[in-house]
VEXZA-291853 format. One record per residue (C-alpha): residue number from 0; residue in one letter; x, y, z. Coordinates in steps of 0.2 Angstrom, whole numbers, plus 2048, in hexadecimal, padded with zeros to 3 digits. Example, Ala and Ser with C-alpha at 12.3 -4.5 7.8 and 13.67 -1.06 7.14 Angstrom:
! VEXZA-291853
ATOM   num   residuo    xx    yy    zz
ATOM     0         A   83E   7EA   827
ATOM     1         S   844   7FB   824
***
This chain:
! VEXZA-291853
ATOM   num   residuo    xx    yy    zz
ATOM     0         M   A78   F02   2E8
ATOM     1         F   A88   EF9   2E5
ATOM     2         V   A8C   F05   2D6
ATOM     3         Y   A87   F14   2E2
ATOM     4         R   A94   F0F   2EF
ATOM     5         I   AA2   F0D   2E2
ATOM     6         L   A9E   F1D   2D9
ATOM     7         K   A9A   F29   2E7
ATOM     8         P   AAC   F2D   2EC
ATOM     9         V   AB1   F30   2DA
ATOM    10         I   AA2   F3C   2D7
ATOM    11         S   AA6   F45   2E8
ATOM    12         L   AB8   F47   2E3
ATOM    13         L   AB3   F4D   2D2
ATOM    14         I   AA7   F5A   2DA
ATOM    15         S   AB5   F60   2E6
ATOM    16         V   AC1   F62   2D7
ATOM    17         I   AB5   F6D   2CE
ATOM    18         M   AB2   F77   2DD
ATOM    19         L   AC4   F79   2E0
ATOM    20         F   ACA   F7F   2CF
ATOM    21         T   ABA   F87   2C8
ATOM    22         T   AB3   F94   2D4
ATOM    23         P   AA3   F97   2CA
ATOM    24         A   AA0   F85   2C7
ATOM    25         P   A95   F81   2D6
ATOM    26         S   A89   F8E   2D2
ATOM    27         K   A89   F8A   2C0
ATOM    28         F   A85   F77   2C3
ATOM    29         G   A79   F7A   2D2
ATOM    30         L   A86   F73   2DE
ATOM    31         P   A87   F78   2F1
ATOM    32         V   A94   F85   2F5
ATOM    33         K   A9F   F83   304
ATOM    34         K   AA1   F93   30E
ATOM    35         D   AAE   F96   31B
ATOM    36         G   AAC   FA3   329
ATOM    37         N   AB0   FA7   33B
ATOM    38         S   AAC   F9B   349
ATOM    39         V   A9E   FA0   354
ATOM    40         D   AA4   FAA   364
ATOM    41         M   A9B   FA1   372
ATOM    42         S   AA3   FAB   37F
ATOM    43         K   A97   FB9   37D
ATOM    44         F   A88   FAE   380
ATOM    45         D   A7F   FA6   38F
ATOM    46         L   A74   F97   38E
ATOM    47         T   A61   F9C   390
ATOM    48         W   A58   F8D   38B
ATOM    49         S   A5C   F7B   385
ATOM    50         D   A55   F6A   383
ATOM    51         E   A61   F5B   383
ATOM    52         F   A53   F4E   380
ATOM    53         D   A5A   F43   38E
ATOM    54         G   A48   F3F   395
ATOM    55         G   A3D   F31   38F
ATOM    56         T   A30   F3D   387
ATOM    57         I   A2E   F4E   37F
ATOM    58         D   A2E   F5B   38C
ATOM    59         P   A1C   F64   38B
ATOM    60         K   A23   F73   395
ATOM    61         K   A2F   F76   386
ATOM    62         W   A27   F6F   377
ATOM    63         G   A15   F6F   36F
ATOM    64         Y   A0D   F6A   35F
ATOM    65         E   9FF   F76   35B
ATOM    66         W   A08   F82   34F
ATOM    67         W   9FF   F7A   340
ATOM    68         V   9F5   F6B   342
ATOM    69         T   9F0   F5C   336
ATOM    70         E   9F3   F5F   323
ATOM    71         R   A04   F68   31F
ATOM    72         K   A0A   F69   30D
ATOM    73         G   A0B   F57   306
ATOM    74         G   A08   F4E   316
ATOM    75         Y   A02   F4F   328
ATOM    76         W   A09   F55   338
ATOM    77         H   A05   F4B   347
ATOM    78         E   A0D   F4B   358
ATOM    79         D   A0E   F38   359
ATOM    80         M   A1C   F39   34B
ATOM    81         A   A27   F42   358
ATOM    82         R   A30   F39   367
ATOM    83         V   A3F   F39   372
ATOM    84         E   A4A   F2A   371
ATOM    85         D   A5D   F27   376
ATOM    86         G   A60   F39   37A
ATOM    87         N   A58   F3F   36A
ATOM    88         L   A48   F48   364
ATOM    89         I   A43   F3E   355
ATOM    90         I   A37   F44   348
ATOM    91         S   A32   F36   33D
ATOM    92         A   A2A   F36   32B
ATOM    93         D   A21   F28   324
ATOM    94         Y   A12   F22   319
ATOM    95         L   A03   F1D   324
ATOM    96         S   9F5   F14   31C
ATOM    97         E   9EA   F17   32B
ATOM    98         P   9E8   F29   331
ATOM    99         L   9ED   F2D   343
ATOM   100         E   9E1   F33   350
ATOM   101         N   9DB   F45   34D
ATOM   102         R   9DD   F4D   35E
ATOM   103         Y   9D9   F5F   358
ATOM   104         Y   9C8   F5C   34F
ATOM   105         E   9BD   F65   35C
ATOM   106         K   9CA   F74   35F
ATOM   107         Y   9CE   F77   34D
ATOM   108         K   9C0   F70   342
ATOM   109         D   9B9   F81   33D
ATOM   110         S   9CA   F88   338
ATOM   111         I   9CD   F8B   326
ATOM   112         D   9DD   F82   327
ATOM   113         F   9D7   F73   32F
ATOM   114         A   9D7   F62   326
ATOM   115         E   9D3   F50   32A
ATOM   116         Y   9E1   F43   32C
ATOM   117         K   9E1   F37   31E
ATOM   118         P   9ED   F29   318
ATOM   119         G   9FD   F31   312
ATOM   120         Y   A0E   F37   318
ATOM   121         Y   A10   F3C   32A
ATOM   122         S   A1D   F46   334
ATOM   123         A   A1D   F53   342
ATOM   124         I   A21   F64   348
ATOM   125         V   A26   F69   35A
ATOM   126         T   A27   F7B   35F
ATOM   127         T   A2B   F86   36E
ATOM   128         R   A1C   F92   36A
ATOM   129         G   A14   F98   37A
ATOM   130         K   A22   F90   384
ATOM   131         F   A32   F98   37F
ATOM   132         E   A37   FA7   374
ATOM   133         Q   A46   FB2   373
ATOM   134         C   A4C   FC2   36A
ATOM   135         Y   A5E   FC1   364
ATOM   136         G   A6B   FB5   36A
ATOM   137         Y   A73   FA4   363
ATOM   138         F   A68   F95   35F
ATOM   139         E   A6F   F84   35B
ATOM   140         C   A69   F72   358
ATOM   141         R   A74   F62   355
ATOM   142         C   A6B   F56   34A
ATOM   143         I   A6B   F49   33D
ATOM   144         L   A61   F4D   32D
ATOM   145         P   A53   F41   326
ATOM   146         A   A59   F37   318
ATOM   147         G   A4B   F38   30B
ATOM   148         T   A45   F40   2FB
ATOM   149         G   A35   F4B   2FA
ATOM   150         L   A37   F52   30C
ATOM   151         W   A42   F5D   317
ATOM   152         S   A46   F60   329
ATOM   153         A   A48   F72   330
ATOM   154         F   A4D   F7B   33F
ATOM   155         W   A45   F8C   33F
ATOM   156         M   A3E   F9B   348
ATOM   157         M   A2E   FA5   347
ATOM   158         G   A24   FB3   34F
ATOM   159         E   A13   FBB   34C
ATOM   160         G   A1B   FCA   344
ATOM   161         V   A20   FC0   335
ATOM   162         Y   A0E   FC3   32E
ATOM   163         N   A0F   FD6   32F
ATOM   164         V   A10   FDD   31E
ATOM   165         D   A1A   FED   320
ATOM   166         G   A29   FEB   314
ATOM   167         S   A34   FE6   323
ATOM   168         G   A3A   FD7   32C
ATOM   169         D   A3D   FE2   33C
ATOM   170         D   A2D   FDC   344
ATOM   171         G   A2F   FCA   341
ATOM   172         T   A38   FBE   335
ATOM   173         E   A37   FAB   331
ATOM   174         V   A49   FA6   334
ATOM   175         D   A4D   F95   32C
ATOM   176         I   A5D   F90   335
ATOM   177         F   A5E   F81   329
ATOM   178         E   A53   F77   31E
ATOM   179         S   A59   F66   317
ATOM   180         M   A52   F66   305
ATOM   181         Y   A60   F5D   2FC
ATOM   182         Y   A60   F4A   300
ATOM   183         K   A5C   F47   2EE
ATOM   184         D   A6E   F4D   2EA
ATOM   185         H   A76   F42   2F8
ATOM   186         W   A7A   F35   2EB
ATOM   187         W   A85   F41   2E2
ATOM   188         G   A8E   F48   2F2
ATOM   189         G   A83   F57   2F3
ATOM   190         D   A80   F57   306
ATOM   191         A   A79   F68   309
ATOM   192         V   A6C   F73   312
ATOM   193         I   A65   F84   30F
ATOM   194         G   A61   F93   31B
ATOM   195         G   A57   FA3   319
ATOM   196         I   A4A   FAF   31E
ATOM   197         Y   A38   FB4   31A
ATOM   198         Y   A2E   FC3   31F
ATOM   199         D   A1E   FCE   31B
ATOM   200         G   A13   FBE   31C
ATOM   201         Y   A11   FB0   30F
ATOM   202         G   A06   FB9   302
ATOM   203         A   A0A   FC4   2F3
ATOM   204         D   A15   FCF   2FE
ATOM   205         K   A20   FC2   305
ATOM   206         K   A33   FC6   305
ATOM   207         G   A42   FBC   309
ATOM   208         D   A54   FB8   307
ATOM   209         T   A60   FA9   308
ATOM   210         I   A72   FA5   30C
ATOM   211         G   A71   F98   2FE
ATOM   212         K   A75   F85   2FE
ATOM   213         I   A82   F81   30B
ATOM   214         F   A8D   F71   309
ATOM   215         I   A90   F66   318
ATOM   216         E   AA1   F5C   318
ATOM   217         N   A9B   F4D   320
ATOM   218         D   A8B   F42   31E
ATOM   219         P   A7D   F4C   326
ATOM   220         Y   A71   F3E   324
ATOM   221         S   A7B   F32   32F
ATOM   222         E   A86   F3E   339
ATOM   223         Y   A82   F4C   346
ATOM   224         N   A85   F5E   341
ATOM   225         T   A81   F6E   34A
ATOM   226         Y   A77   F7B   342
ATOM   227         G   A77   F8C   34A
ATOM   228         L   A71   F9E   348
ATOM   229         E   A77   FAE   350
ATOM   230         W   A69   FBB   350
ATOM   231         S   A71   FCC   354
ATOM   232         K   A69   FDD   352
ATOM   233         D   A72   FDF   341
ATOM   234         A   A71   FCE   338
ATOM   235         Y   A6C   FBB   339
ATOM   236         I   A7D   FB2   338
ATOM   237         Y   A7C   F9F   333
ATOM   238         Y   A88   F92   33A
ATOM   239         I   A8B   F80   336
ATOM   240         N   A96   F76   343
ATOM   241         G   A9A   F87   34A
ATOM   242         I   AA1   F8F   33A
ATOM   243         E   A98   F9E   332
ATOM   244         V   A91   F99   321
ATOM   245         G   A87   FA9   31D
ATOM   246         R   A7D   FB8   324
ATOM   247         I   A6D   FC1   31F
ATOM   248         S   A67   FD2   324
ATOM   249         T   A5A   FD5   316
ATOM   250         G   A4B   FDF   31B
ATOM   251         G   A52   FE3   32C
ATOM   252         V   A54   FD7   33B
ATOM   253         S   A45   FD2   346
ATOM   254         D   A45   FDB   357
ATOM   255         N   A37   FD0   35E
ATOM   256         P   A38   FBF   367
ATOM   257         E   A36   FAF   35D
ATOM   258         Y   A33   F9D   361
ATOM   259         L   A3B   F8D   35B
ATOM   260         L   A35   F80   34F
ATOM   261         L   A3C   F6F   34A
ATOM   262         S   A32   F66   33C
ATOM   263         V   A32   F5A   32D
ATOM   264         E   A27   F5F   31F
ATOM   265         I   A22   F55   310
ATOM   266         A   A22   F5D   2FE
ATOM   267         G   A11   F5E   2F6
ATOM   268         D   A00   F66   2F9
ATOM   269         N   9F0   F62   300
ATOM   270         G   9F7   F53   30A
ATOM   271         I   9FD   F4B   2FA
ATOM   272         A   A10   F48   2F8
ATOM   273         D   A13   F4A   2E6
ATOM   274         A   A1F   F59   2E4
ATOM   275         D   A31   F5D   2E2
ATOM   276         R   A31   F6C   2EE
ATOM   277         H   A41   F78   2EF
ATOM   278         G   A4C   F6A   2E8
ATOM   279         T   A46   F5B   2F3
ATOM   280         G   A42   F50   2E5
ATOM   281         K   A31   F46   2E6
ATOM   282         I   A2E   F3B   2F4
ATOM   283         T   A32   F28   2F2
ATOM   284         H   A36   F19   2FC
ATOM   285         T   A42   F13   2F0
ATOM   286         P   A51   F12   2EE
ATOM   287         E   A52   F18   300
ATOM   288         K   A50   F09   30C
ATOM   289         N   A50   F13   31C
ATOM   290         W   A3D   F16   31F
ATOM   291         P   A36   F1D   32A
ATOM   292         V   A42   F2C   327
ATOM   293         E   A48   F34   338
ATOM   294         F   A4D   F45   33C
ATOM   295         K   A58   F43   34C
ATOM   296         I   A5B   F52   357
ATOM   297         D   A68   F50   365
ATOM   298         Y   A65   F61   36D
ATOM   299         V   A5F   F72   36B
ATOM   300         R   A68   F80   374
ATOM   301         C   A64   F93   375
ATOM   302         Y   A6F   FA1   37B
ATOM   303         Q   A6E   FB3   37F
ATOM   304         Y   A7B   FC1   37D
ATOM   305         K   A82   FC4   38E
ATOM   306         D   A81   FD7   38D
ATOM   307         L   A6E   FD5   38A
ATOM   308         L   A6C   FCA   39A
ATOM   309         D   A75   FD7   3A5
***
């Protein structure tokens, strides 16, 4: 770690020089690309929904857990891994040698997707499904990303139309406002997130697009940043700290309401964390010494275009 502290500034400076003088270099070496754009124009929006997480518990009128229960990729989702503390929603990830209580057995035991809780890595998801959804507007969260390999946090949107296979995203699109896949690159100064969309279900017909890997200037694993999405009738426009970093309109823009999700997922399959998924690296407790890993969300705010509220 001593060598890391000495070399990190040098490595970061070298990467900056490469990006400054060699435009194609970031793509060639798989480095994040910084994208500059316009500031989000908040004057055209009114606040419609928010959670500042100022209470002592997660508000059940705003958030639920039953989007996908028990086993999820390389770990397990359980509501006990989410809490409100010091004005933040905190989603923890950790290895548990004793399974947590299964509160969904009777309700979902006959579902093909249902699995028993076992020893393994646990995290959580919270969602506004059935409680709040909106079509178009601006959606933003302020958060600190979880500092660990083999996992990723996400702020995203879903609607039931995502599963319709009709060659279009007009009826519903999974919109990943950000996913934090790249902690394994943090050592080299590669602090970045990715954003993108999926539509036409999750089988052979699945389609999607991405804004690419976006560089964040400060340390997103110890400092708050805001991640936002403007969803207009023409495009999904992505923002970090209020500055546009990319836009997508591939397949058409959804014209159906969607709900919000905040989650931490473990790379792997069948509840076993043994994969490098989308660039996460394999999960390990070393050399990181910050377990349990925590995804800290200061607030979530949703706005609507004023002319759509009139």
